[in-house]
N, C-alpha and C positions, 0 to 999 in steps of 0.2 A: 700375670697380675690379675687379681679379681676385678670384676666389673661392678660399677655402681648403677643400680637400676633407678629409673625415674621415680619409683614409688618408695625408695629407701628414705627413712627418717634419719637425718644426720644432726639436727640442731639440738643436741643434748650435751650436758656436761660442760667442761671448761672450754670445749671447742666451739661452742655455740656462736660466739662473736666472730668467728672466722669463717662461717658458713654462709655462702650466698644462696639466694633462691635460684633454682634452675628448672628448665623444662626442655623437652625435645620437640623439634619442629621438622617435618619432612622437607627434604630438599629436592631429591629426584627419586620418586618411588621406584621407577624402573631400574635404577642403579642401586637401590637400597641405601642411598646416602641420606644423612640427616644432619641437623645442626643441634648441638646442645648449647642453650643460651643461659648465661648467668648474669645476675644483677645483684648489687649489694642489698642486704636486708633493710638498710636505712636509706630512704631516697635522698637525693640532693636537697639542700636546704631551701632552694627556690627554683622556679622554672627557668631562670636565666643561667643556672649553674648546671649545664648539661655535661654528660660524661663522655670521655673518649671511648671508642669501640675498638677492641682488640680481636682480630680474626686469627684464631689459633689452629695450628696444625701439629698433631702429635708425632712423636718419634716412633722408631721401630724398624728402620731399614726398608721401609715401604712394604714390608711383608708381615709385620707383627703389630699387635695391640689395637687399641680402639680409643675413640674419644671418651668412652665410658670406663676405660681402665683406671683403677684407683689412683695411681700417682698423677696422671694427667688431669683427671677430674678434680682431685684435691688442689692441684696447682692453679687451675683455672678459677676455682672457688675462692682461694686465698687472694689471687690477683684482683678479682672483682671487688672484694672487700677492702683490701689494703691500698690499692692504687688511688682512689677507687675507679672502677671502670665497668662497662658492660663487656663481657667476654663471650665470643661466639666460637665454639669449638666444633670443627668439622669431622664427621664420620665419613672418611673417604674410602674409595675402593683400594684393595690391597693386591699386590702381586703375590704369586705368579699368575693367579687367575686373571688379574687385570694389570698388565705391565705398564710401565711409564709409556706415554704421558697421561695415563688415566687419572692418577692422583693430581696432576697439574690441571687437567680438565675440570676435575671436581672443585679444585681451589678457585679457579676462575669463575666457575658457575656460582660459587658462594659469593664472590665479590659482586657478580651481576645480580644475585638475589638481594644483597644489601642495597645495591643501587635502586632496584625496583621498590624496596621498602622505603627508601628515602624519598622516592618520587610518588609514594602512596599508590603504586600500581596494584589494583585489586585489594587495597587496604594495607595498612602498615601494622605490624605487630605492636600491641600496646606498650610493651617494655621499651622497644626501640623508639616508638613515637614519643614516649614520655621522658626518657632518660638520655637518649644518645644525641651527641653533636656529630653529625655525619661529615663535618669538615675536619674531624680529628680522628681518623681511622689509622690503625696500625696492623701490619701483618707480623705475626710472632710464631716461632716454632723452634723446637730443639731437635738436633740430629737430623733425621730425614725431614722433619718438620721445618728445620732451618733451610734445608735445600729447597723445600716447597715454597718457602717465603721468597727466596731468590728468584726462582723460575716463574712463580705466579706474578711477582712484581714486574718482571720483564714483559710478560704477556699483557699485563694491565696497561703498559705504556701504549699499546695499540688500540685501547678501548676508551670510549668516552664514559667514564665512571661518574661524571658529575650528576648530582651534587655531592657525591661521595668523594672525599679527598684522602688519599693514602699519604700520610705525612711522615711515616717512620717504618723502617724494617728492622725487626729484632731477630737475629739469628744466633741462637745459643748452640755452640759446638756443632755447627752445620756439617752435614754429611756429604763430603766430597772425597774423591780418590782419583786414581789414574793408573794407566798401565805401568808407568815407571814408579818403582817404590820410592817413597820419601824416606828420609832418615828416621823420622819418628815411627813410620810403619815398620821399618827394619828393627828399630830398637825395641818396639813392643810387639814383636811378632807373636808372642804367646800371651798377650794381654788377657787378663781374667774376664774383662767385660767385652772386649771387641778384638779377639784374636784374628790375625790376618786371614786364615782359612775361612772363618765365619764371615768376615767382611767381603771376601771375594765371592762367597756363595750367595750372599744377599744381593750383591750387584748382579750376579749372573741370573738371578731370579727376577730382578726388578727391571733391568734394562730391556729395551726392545730386542726381539729375537735377532741374533747375529751381531749385536753391538758389543764392543769391548769397553773397557773402563775409560777410554779417551773420548767416548761419546759426550756431547755437550751437557747432557743431563747429569753426568757423573763428574766431568772434568771441564767446566766452562772456561778454565784458564787457557785451554788449547783451542778455543773456538775461533771462528773466522772473524775478520775485521768488522763485519756487519753486527755480529752479536756483541763484540767488545765495544763498538760505538754505542750500542744500545745501553750497555752497562753504565755508561757515563751519564745517562739520563735518569738513573735511579735516585730516589729521595734519600734522606738521611738514614744511615744504618748504624745499628749497634751489633757488633760481632764479639761474642765472648767465647773463651776456651780455657783449657787447662793443660799444663805441660805434660801430664801423665796420660793424655789421650793420644792414641796412635794417629788421629786425624789432625793433630795440632799444626803440623807443617803445612797441610793443604789449606787450613783455615787462615794461617798467616799469609799464604800466597794469595788467597782471595782478597784479603784486606789490601795488599800491595797493588793488585790489579785494579781494584775499585778506586783507591786513592790516586793512582796514576791517571785515572780518567776523570778526576775532579770531584768524585763523590765524597760527601761529608761523612766520614766514618769515625765512630767511637769504637776503638778496639780495646778490649779488656781481657788480657791473657794472664792467668794466675799460675803460680808454680804448683807442681804436684797434681793431686786429684786424679780423676779418671773420666772416661766417657760416661755421661749421665750421672755425674757425681751428685747433683742436686736431688736425685731420687733416693740416694742412700745416706746423705749427710744433711741433717736439718740446718746446720750452720751455713753450708754452701748454698742451700735453697734460700735461706734468708739473705745472703749476700747477693744472689742473683736477683731476687725480688727487689732489693735496694737499687741495683743497677738499672733494672727495667723501669722502676718508678722514676728515677732521676732522668732517664732518657725520655720517657713519656712526658713528664712535667716540662722538660726543656723544650721539646718539640711543640707542645701545646702553648707554651708561653710565646714562642716564635710566631705561631699562627695568630695569637691574640695581638701581638705587637704589629704584625703585618696588616691585620684587619683594621686596627686603630689608625695606622699610618695611612691606609688607603682612604678611610673615611675623612681624615683630616685634610686630604687634598681635594675633596669634593666641594 
């Protein structure tokens, strides 16, 4: 995919109304990680109407692509305008040069950076200070990014992120597998988007040296009791998938494991399609955006209701 540079002029033609303002902010210069921040071109109508913050992790099997890659950049821009929201997209380290958990470390560092912004440590970015409601934060990602949402959220349970509150996890076609082949992996062994040999290769390059696909990074469903107990503490989740994706069975298995531990899960699995379908099909991208918007709006309404209820008891 081509990359979108920070100097590129996009707000031309009929697409102008769907283009957010964006800028890049260094995260960890030593690791060459940075944040691409998006906000709607039209500010909220008043200062009391602050926006949710979506922390976005791009896909690519942990070895490919960038936050600046055109499909991910465009999707973040559209979400900022259409939800509306402030979207923070992470440029994280890639394998095999930086094997897992490097990407998870970068994700958690991003969450901590947001916390520091909310606390005004060394100053808060003007966009975040003006537009964001830090009590309405979401982690969102597709494919490997969906996997990162899951593992970053688990790690965040052990951290005091206040005043930042992560109120929703959005995992679109999350990237999980295992040593034992699922029926969908067998059925789509020669899939045009994610054939099984390519899937195996990506995991061999991404996982820690010597680890197989039953490592918890790849297959948390086989994790020990401590990790599974931790899963039960996760916040509301949206998990989406498509029947034509070789990973669909593993995604359904994840939903069952989360639900069994009492997690509030919205599962949306469509027929047909393929892995990463929203990149290739504008109608599927629109449907995904609608699902994300409904989930974000619902979670935000719950926060508003809980906040109002708490005030009424004072």
